[in-house]
C-alpha positions as CSV (number, residue, x, y, z in Angstrom):
1,M,63.3,55.7,-43.1
2,R,61.8,52.7,-41.3
3,R,59.1,50.8,-43.4
4,P,56.0,50.9,-41.1
5,I,54.5,47.6,-40.3
6,V,50.7,46.9,-39.3
7,A,49.9,43.3,-38.1
8,G,46.4,42.1,-37.3
9,N,46.0,39.9,-34.3
10,W,42.9,38.1,-34.7
11,K,43.1,36.2,-31.4
12,C,40.7,33.4,-30.8
13,H,38.3,34.3,-33.7
14,L,37.6,33.0,-37.2
15,T,37.1,29.3,-38.5
16,S,39.0,28.5,-41.4
17,K,36.3,29.7,-44.0
18,D,35.6,32.9,-42.3
19,A,39.5,33.7,-42.3
20,V,39.7,32.7,-45.9
21,A,36.8,35.1,-46.8
22,L,38.5,37.9,-44.8
23,V,41.7,37.6,-46.3
24,Q,40.5,37.3,-49.8
25,Q,38.9,40.9,-49.4
26,L,42.1,42.3,-47.7
27,R,44.0,41.2,-50.7
28,R,41.6,42.8,-52.9
29,E,41.5,46.0,-51.3
30,L,45.3,46.3,-50.1
31,G,46.8,44.9,-53.1
32,T,47.9,48.7,-54.1
33,V,49.6,49.4,-50.8
34,H,53.4,49.0,-51.3
35,D,54.8,51.4,-48.6
36,V,53.2,49.5,-45.6
37,E,54.2,46.0,-44.7
38,I,51.0,44.1,-43.9
39,V,50.9,41.0,-41.6
40,V,47.7,38.7,-40.8
41,C,48.0,36.7,-37.7
42,P,45.0,34.0,-37.8
43,P,44.6,31.1,-35.1
44,F,46.6,28.1,-35.6
45,T,43.9,26.0,-37.5
46,A,43.4,28.7,-40.2
47,L,47.2,29.4,-41.1
48,S,47.6,26.9,-43.9
49,A,44.4,28.0,-45.4
50,V,45.0,31.7,-45.0
51,A,48.7,31.0,-46.4
52,A,47.2,29.5,-49.6
53,Q,45.2,32.6,-50.2
54,L,48.2,35.0,-49.7
55,N,50.5,33.0,-52.2
56,G,51.8,35.8,-54.6
57,S,50.4,38.8,-52.5
58,M,52.2,41.7,-50.6
59,I,50.4,40.4,-47.2
60,A,52.7,38.3,-44.8
61,L,51.2,35.3,-42.5
62,G,52.2,35.5,-38.8
63,A,51.2,33.0,-35.8
64,Q,49.9,34.4,-32.5
65,D,52.4,32.3,-30.2
66,V,55.0,29.7,-30.8
67,F,56.9,27.2,-28.3
68,W,60.4,27.2,-27.9
69,E,61.7,23.7,-28.6
70,P,61.5,22.5,-32.4
71,Q,59.7,19.2,-31.4
72,G,59.2,16.8,-28.9
73,A,56.7,15.3,-26.2
74,F,55.1,19.0,-25.7
75,T,51.1,18.2,-26.1
76,G,49.2,21.1,-27.7
77,E,52.4,23.0,-28.5
78,V,53.3,24.5,-32.0
79,S,56.9,24.9,-32.9
80,A,58.5,27.4,-35.2
81,P,59.6,24.9,-37.9
82,M,55.9,23.8,-38.0
83,L,54.8,27.6,-38.3
84,V,57.4,28.2,-41.0
85,D,56.0,25.0,-42.9
86,A,52.5,26.7,-42.8
87,G,54.0,29.6,-44.5
88,C,54.7,31.8,-41.7
89,R,57.2,34.7,-41.5
90,Y,56.0,36.2,-38.3
91,C,54.7,35.3,-34.7
92,I,53.7,37.4,-32.1
93,I,55.4,36.8,-28.7
94,G,54.7,37.7,-25.3
95,H,51.2,39.2,-25.7
96,S,49.8,40.7,-22.3
97,E,47.0,38.1,-22.7
98,R,49.5,35.4,-22.7
99,R,51.1,36.9,-19.9
100,Q,47.9,37.2,-18.0
101,H,45.9,34.3,-18.9
102,F,48.9,31.7,-19.2
103,K,51.2,33.4,-16.7
104,E,54.1,33.5,-19.3
105,T,57.1,34.8,-17.7
106,D,60.1,37.0,-19.0
107,E,62.3,33.8,-19.3
108,Q,59.5,31.8,-21.5
109,I,59.2,34.8,-23.7
110,H,63.0,34.9,-24.3
111,K,63.1,31.2,-25.1
112,K,60.3,31.6,-27.5
113,L,62.2,34.6,-29.0
114,V,65.4,32.5,-29.5
115,G,63.2,29.5,-30.9
116,A,61.6,31.7,-33.5
117,L,64.9,33.5,-34.6
118,Q,66.9,30.2,-35.0
119,H,64.1,28.9,-37.2
120,G,63.8,32.1,-39.6
121,L,60.7,33.7,-37.7
122,S,60.6,37.3,-37.2
123,P,59.2,37.8,-33.8
124,I,56.7,40.4,-32.9
125,V,57.6,41.0,-29.2
126,C,55.0,42.9,-27.1
127,V,55.7,44.8,-23.9
128,G,53.6,47.3,-21.9
129,E,52.2,48.3,-18.6
130,T,49.0,47.7,-16.6
131,L,46.7,50.8,-15.3
132,P,48.0,50.3,-11.8
133,Q,51.4,50.3,-12.9
134,R,51.1,53.4,-15.0
135,E,49.3,55.3,-12.1
136,Q,52.1,54.4,-9.9
137,G,54.7,55.8,-12.2
138,K,56.3,52.4,-13.1
139,T,55.7,52.4,-17.0
140,F,59.4,52.8,-17.9
141,E,60.6,50.2,-15.1
142,I,58.0,47.5,-16.4
143,V,58.9,48.1,-20.0
144,R,62.5,48.0,-19.4
145,A,62.4,44.8,-17.5
146,Q,60.2,43.0,-20.1
147,L,62.8,44.4,-22.9
148,R,65.8,43.0,-20.9
149,G,64.1,39.9,-20.1
150,A,62.9,39.2,-23.9
151,L,65.9,40.2,-25.7
152,N,68.7,39.2,-23.2
153,G,71.9,38.0,-25.2
154,C,70.5,38.8,-28.4
155,S,72.8,40.1,-31.1
156,A,72.3,43.2,-33.3
157,H,71.4,41.0,-36.1
158,D,68.9,39.3,-34.2
159,L,67.4,42.8,-33.3
160,E,67.3,43.8,-36.8
161,R,64.9,40.9,-37.3
162,T,62.7,41.6,-34.4
163,V,59.6,44.1,-33.9
164,I,58.8,45.5,-30.7
165,A,55.0,46.4,-30.0
166,Y,54.5,48.5,-27.2
167,E,50.8,47.7,-26.3
168,P,49.7,49.5,-22.9
169,V,47.7,46.7,-21.3
170,W,45.0,49.4,-20.1
171,A,44.3,50.2,-23.6
172,I,43.7,46.6,-25.2
173,G,40.3,45.9,-26.2
174,T,39.1,48.9,-23.7
175,G,38.3,51.5,-26.6
176,R,40.5,53.6,-24.6
177,N,44.1,54.3,-26.4
178,A,47.2,56.2,-25.3
179,T,47.3,59.5,-26.8
180,P,50.0,60.3,-29.3
181,A,52.3,62.0,-26.7
182,Q,52.3,59.0,-24.5
183,A,52.8,56.3,-27.1
184,Q,55.6,58.4,-28.3
185,E,57.1,59.0,-25.0
186,V,57.2,55.2,-24.2
187,Q,58.3,54.3,-27.7
188,Q,61.3,57.0,-27.7
189,F,62.1,55.5,-24.3
190,I,62.2,51.8,-26.1
191,R,64.6,53.0,-28.6
192,Q,66.7,54.7,-26.2
193,E,66.9,51.4,-24.3
194,L,67.8,49.4,-27.3
195,G,70.6,52.1,-28.0
196,A,71.8,51.8,-24.4
197,G,72.0,47.8,-24.5
198,W,73.4,47.4,-28.0
199,D,74.3,50.1,-30.5
200,A,72.6,52.9,-32.4
201,T,72.2,50.9,-35.7
202,P,69.5,48.5,-34.4
203,A,68.1,51.0,-32.2
204,E,67.5,53.0,-35.0
205,T,66.6,50.6,-37.5
206,M,64.3,48.5,-35.3
207,R,60.4,49.0,-35.9
208,I,58.3,49.7,-32.8
209,Q,54.5,49.4,-33.3
210,Y,51.9,50.8,-31.0
211,G,48.8,48.5,-30.2
212,G,45.9,49.2,-27.7
213,S,42.5,50.3,-29.3
214,V,43.7,51.3,-32.7
215,T,41.3,52.6,-35.1
216,A,41.5,54.5,-38.6
217,Q,40.6,57.7,-36.6
218,N,43.4,57.4,-34.3
219,A,46.0,55.6,-36.3
220,L,46.8,58.8,-38.6
221,E,48.0,60.9,-35.7
222,L,49.6,58.0,-33.8
223,L,51.8,57.2,-36.8
224,Q,52.9,60.7,-37.4
225,Q,54.8,60.4,-34.2
226,P,58.7,60.0,-35.0
227,D,59.1,56.7,-32.8
228,V,55.9,54.8,-33.9
229,D,56.5,52.6,-37.0
230,G,53.1,50.8,-37.4
231,A,50.2,49.1,-35.4
232,L,49.5,45.9,-33.6
233,V,45.7,45.6,-34.5
234,G,43.1,43.5,-32.4
235,G,39.6,43.8,-32.9
236,A,39.7,46.1,-35.7
237,S,41.4,43.4,-37.9
238,L,38.7,41.2,-37.9
239,K,36.9,43.3,-40.3
240,A,38.3,44.3,-43.7
241,E,36.6,47.6,-43.5
242,S,38.3,48.6,-40.6
243,F,41.6,47.0,-41.1
244,V,42.0,48.3,-44.6
245,A,41.2,52.0,-43.1
246,I,43.9,51.6,-40.3
247,V,46.5,50.3,-43.2
248,K,45.5,53.1,-45.6
249,A,45.7,55.4,-42.6
250,V,49.5,54.5,-41.6
251,A,50.4,54.8,-45.5
252,S,49.0,58.7,-45.3
253,A,50.9,59.3,-42.0
254,R,54.3,58.4,-43.5
255,A,53.6,60.1,-46.5
256,V,53.1,63.5,-44.8
257,S,55.6,63.1,-42.1
């Protein structure tokens, strides 16, 4: 059985002091949870401070983005070796906010994926459709194109180190989440696409998260779906109480599934 993974994307929030306080509380309250992989993704400025607090814990550190080159004259960018040096094991790639606000393309996302894998990071690759695309019946078309664009040329071994996050753009930060049936439909499609592009092994072993207005109230039902292997959590990950409740709901969902 795939081990569920819950990642908190803190986005552009929290100073180092606030991030340390949050992760200290998470460590205290989640120390007994062993059947869910937990990841926190602070802003770049707080990575090292949070890494120091996570030393010896079950909580992994992730970054919110990565640049594809390992070094060079790229002002403002942060490379995979730098993230590894800061203590990261994961990095989010291709989040819809990066696609929307910074005009990231599938080609750039693929280059980031390759750069992350080459230096030992596990990518969390985000895919998902906008509301107009869903209403036009283009969900599968969009998700297929994003998957193929990001994973083009990857080996089965690469896929086994990669997590996919299905985040319908219309559900991110809106309070409107996909129903469990909608999430399952798309995540089953993603798994089928992985199987068609590679083989059954990575398709069955890869973890596919759901993201988009995840709460403790809807996490239990979402995670009972057979192809939903965790959650990528935004706003609710900024408060220990809500993030802890989501992690524990995920643990409960898998215990009864």
